[in-house]
C-alpha positions in Angstrom: 21.7 13.3 0.5 21.2 11.0 3.5 20.1 14.0 5.6 17.5 15.1 3.0 14.1 14.3 4.5 12.3 14.4 1.1 14.8 11.8 -0.3 14.5 9.6 2.8 10.7 9.7 2.6 10.8 8.9 -1.1 13.0 5.9 -0.5 10.8 4.7 2.4 7.6 5.2 0.4 9.1 3.3 -2.6 10.1 0.3 -0.5 6.7 0.3 1.2 4.8 0.6 -2.1 6.8 -2.2 -3.6 5.8 -4.7 -0.9 2.4 -3.4 -0.2 1.5 -3.0 -3.9 2.6 -6.6 -4.7 0.4 -7.9 -1.9 -2.6 -5.8 -3.0 -2.2 -7.0 -6.6 -2.1 -10.7 -5.5 -5.2 -10.3 -3.3 -7.1 -8.4 -6.0 -6.2 -11.1 -8.5 -7.4 -13.8 -6.1 -10.7 -11.9 -5.5 -11.2 -11.5 -9.3 -10.5 -15.2 -9.9 -13.1 -16.2 -7.3 -16.2 -17.1 -9.2 -18.4 -16.7 -6.0 -17.4 -13.1 -5.4 -19.4 -10.4 -7.2 -17.5 -8.4 -9.9 -17.6 -5.1 -7.9 -15.6 -6.6 -5.0 -12.2 -6.1 -6.7 -12.6 -2.4 -7.5 -14.1 -1.8 -4.0 -11.1 -3.5 -2.4 -8.7 -1.4 -4.5 -10.4 1.8 -3.4 -10.3 0.7 0.2 -6.6 -0.2 -0.2 -5.7 3.4 -1.4 -6.9 4.9 2.0 -5.6 2.0 4.1 -2.1 2.2 2.6 -1.9 5.9 3.6 -2.8 5.0 7.2 -0.3 2.2 7.3 2.4 4.5 5.8 1.7 7.2 8.4 1.9 4.6 11.2 5.1 3.2 9.7 6.7 6.7 9.7 5.6 7.1 13.4 7.1 3.8 14.4 10.4 4.4 12.6 10.4 8.0 14.0 10.8 9.3 10.5 10.4 13.1 9.9 
C-alpha cells in the first residue's frame, strides 16, 4: 500500500486540506466578523482560496518530489 501513488496522494492531500482548510476557515470567519468589510469579501476569498490551494498543492508535490 505504501507504493500505491493514488493512496500516497490521497494521504498527502488529506493532511494538506486539514491544515489549509482550518486556516481558510479561521481567516474567513475573521473577515466575516469584521464590520468594516463588505459582505461579498468572504465568498470572494473562499473562491480565490479554491484555486490558490490547488496551486499550493501542486507546488508541494513538486517540492516533495511526489509522483
